[in-house]
N, C-alpha and C positions, 0 to 999 in steps of 0.2 A: 303452514309455518311463514311469517313472516320473515321480510330479509331484510336488514336492515341498509340502508343504502345513502353511500356520500357523493357529496357533488360542488365541484367549481362555481363556483358563481361572484358573479359585476357586483362590485357593490352598485347602490343606485345613493348617491350624493350630490350636493350641488357642484360636481365635475360634469352632470349632467345639462346644468346650462339654464333653459328655458323650460325644459321637459322637469325638472327638478325642484323648479319654482312655480309652473303651476297644478304642480301633485300637492306640497305642500300652499299651496291658497287652498286647492279643491278638497282637499281632503281633513284641512283644520286643526292638522298638524303641527304648530308653526315653532315650536321644542324641537324637532325631530333635525337630528343629524343624515342618519344615514342609514339606510335601509339593505339588510343581511339577511338574504332570505330563499328559502324556495320559487314561489310567486316567479315564472319563466317570465311574466310581462313585466315586470322592475328589474329583475337581478337577472339577467341572462348568463348563459351557460357558460362558461370561459370557454370550454370544448367547445370545438364547429364542425370536429370531423373527427368520426372514429376512426381508428388504425385497426391495421391486421390482429394485433397481440389482445387488443379492448376484449375483445367480443368475449374472450376469459371470464373477463369480470365484468363485465356488464351487466346493469339489473334491470331485468327489460318490464318495462309499466309505463304504463297506459298514455302519459298523458307527458311522462316525464323523458329525457332527454341527458344523455351524461353521467347516469347513472351509475355509480360501480360497487362491490363487493366488497372493496378491497382499502380500507383509506392506505397505506403504506402505498396502491400498483400508485395510486390519485394521485398519494403528495410527490410522484418524481413527475405528473403534469405540471404541476406547480413549479419545481424545481428549474423545468425547461423553461416556463413562461415566463418565470423572474430574473 
């Protein structure tokens, strides 16, 4: 049975400066305003280090970091960051 995972990702948009400009030019997606997704190369995980309590809620996937099984637990991080 698959486990649903939740992750806090950074938004990839014009605030990234030249990186954003180059991405839009190369992709040809001139109407693109932002990217929000699980692609770690475009939208890095907001959480850069896991704490002791995180292990109980972490979903271990081969190429994903900072994926949790409980959205309410993850929202606790969101409150701490903002």
